[in-house]
N, C-alpha and C positions, 0 to 999 in steps of 0.2 A: 504494500500500500504506500502510495506516495504521500508525503506529509502535506503537500500543497498542490492544488489543481485549480485552474480556471477553465470552466466548461462553457463554451459558446457564449462568452460574455460580450454584451453590447452596452454602450453608455454614451450619453450626450448631456452637455450642459445647456444646449440650445436646441433649436429645431434640426440643426445639422449634426449628424452622428460624429462623435469623436473616435469611437472604436466600435467595430462590428464583428461579432462572431469570433472572438479571440479565445483560443484554447491553448493552454500551456500546462505543463506539469513539472514538478521539481522533486528530486530525490534527496535522500539523506546524503550529507557530505558534498553537495554541489556548491561550487564557488562560481557564481554567474554574474555577469554584468549586463546591464540594460543600456543600450545606446540609441541615439537618434537625435535629429535636430530639435531645436526649441519648439515647444508646442506640439510635439509629436505624440504626446500621451504618456510619457514615462512616469511622471508624478501621479497621474490619475491611475495608471495601471498598478502602481505600488499601493496607493490608497485603497483601491478595490481589493487587492490581494490581502491587505491588512484588515479588511472588514470595516474600514472607516467610511467608505462610500458604497452604497448598494447599486449594483448594475440594473439597468432597465430590463434586461433579459439575461438569461444564463445564471450561473451560480459559481461561487467559490467554495471548494471543498477543503476542509482542514482535517487531516487524519480521517478521511472517509465520511465526515459529517458536514452538512451545510454550515458555513462559518457563522451564519446568523442564529444557529441553534445554541451557540455558546454564549453564556453570560460574559459581560465585559472582563471581569477579573479572570475567569476561566480561560478566555481567549488569550489574555495577556500572558498567561503562563506558558502558552504554546507558540505565540508569534509576537515579535517585537518590531515596531516601526520607529525609525529615526528620521525626522523631517530634515529638509535641507537647511531651513532657517532655525538657528538655535539662539536663544536669548542669553548672550554672554554677560548681560548686565544684572542678572539675578543676584541678589545679595546673599549668595550661598557659598559655602566652602566646598571644595572637591568632595570631601567625605559625605557631606549632606546630600549632594547630587547623586552620588553612587548609591547611597542608602535608599533613594527613591525607587530603586529597582525592586524593593520588597513590597511595593504597594499592592500587587495582586493577592498577597497572602495575609490571611488573618493570623496565622502562626508562621513567622518567617522561617524559611528553610535553613538548614545548617550549611550556609555558604560563607566562605571566608572572604570578608570584604578586603582584607589586606592582600589576599591572593589575587583578587580581581584587579586591584591597583597595581600589583606587581606585574600582572600579565600585560597591562597597557603601559608599563614603564613610568608610573606616576607615584610610586611609594613615597617619594620624598616631597610630594606636593599635596598630600591629603589635607593639610590645614590651610592651604592657599585658597584665596577667593578666585572665582572664575575670571574676574576682571584682571587678575594678575598673570594669567596664563596666555601663551601664544595660541594662535588659531588651531594649530595641530594638536596642542595639549587639550584644548576644549573638546575637540572631536573625540579624543581618546577618553576623556572623562565620561562622555555620554555612551561610548562603547562599553566602558566598564559597567555603567548602569544597566545596559542591556544584558551583560553577562550575569549580573546579580539577579536580574529578572528571571533568568534560567530558561528562556524560550529556546526551542530547537530550530526556529526559523527567524532570521534577521533580515528585515527589509530596510535598506538604507538609501535615502534620497540625496544624491550628490554629496556624500560625506567628504569628498576631496575638494569641494568648491572653494576657491579663493585661498588655497593653501600652496605654500612653496612646494616644489617638486620633492624636496627632501621629506616633508611630512606626508605627501601623497604616497610615496614609496613605503614609508614606515607603516602607514595605516594598512596598505594592501598586504604587506608582509605579516602584520599582526593578525589581520582577519584570516589570511590563508592558514596561519599556524593554529588559530582557534578552530577553524573548520576541520583541520586534520586531527587535532587532539580530541575534540568533542563530537565529531561527526555531525555537525549541524549544517543547516542549509542557509546560504547567504545569497541574496539577490540585491544588487546595488546599482543605481544609476550613476554613470560617469560620462565625461565628455571626451577625455583624451584617448585618441585611437591607439597611440603607442602603448598606453597602459592596459588597454583591453586585451593585449596578448598575454598578460599575466594571469588571466582567468581560465578556468576549465571550459567555460561555455559563454557564448555571447548571444544575446537576443537583440536584433536590430529592428527598430520600429520607426515608421514614418506615417504620419496622418492616421494614426490609430491602427495601422496594419503591420503585421510581422513580415519584414523583408528577408530575414535570415535568422536561423536558430540552430546553433551547433557549436562545434569547436572553432576557435578564433580563425585558424588558418583556412577553414572552409567557408566561413561567413564573411570575413573581412577581406574581400577581393576588390580589385580596382573597380570592376564593373558595378558590384553591389553597393560599394561606398559612394560611387558617383551618383547612382540612383537615389541614395538616401540623402546625401548632402548637397546635391546639385553643384558640385565643383570637381575639377580634375584632382584625383587622389592617386598616388602611386605607392603601392606597398612593395618594398624590397626585402627579400629574404636572403639570408647569408648562410654559408656552410656551417658556421658555428652556432646556428640556431637563432641568432639575433634577427630582429625585424625592425625596419625603419619605415615610417609613414611620412610622405611629403605631400604638401597641399599646393594646389595651383602651380604645379611645376611647368 
């Protein structure tokens, strides 16, 4: 049984459909990125998958049950959603934010908060306020919160946005390590085509339709990317396994 499935999902904010008849499934231990131009439906797809938005038709299945059959806290124990916009001005310390991951539980599980902070490399920052942290550190705080939440599915909307490349790579490495250790499922929206090759699977979306779904080398081709982004894109592959993506060459 797949932990998460979208079954013939259609949705619209207006009279014009944003996405139609979308079907996707995700297995345990998958590290997947969601790509596409702005307004292609990435954020909406993630919100529908998290149960935050109800589709007009079709359904989302979470561990074999319609996601709407779960109460809010029960659903939060299974699936965690991290939005793109994070309020870094909240007057909370790192430790306070991470502890918020316990909110679905009446009796908090025996999860080591210090271990979660160690996992994201913030053991020495637990008493710092969010406003004192770098952008990459703030993202890692909220990732630690999702780890405490204990969900087996993480949906992340542009967690690398506005971060220096150093922090982007750090977060991808961190998430990949978490996927491997805990056999969880991660689906995250990103923009950087070069970073997409670090994932096990890529879903390419445009105008609410899936243009490609599979291993990066199979999905991220010159022709497919040109159709998705309406610009000349050249993907160069080298004998050492490295990949380079050039735009408007």
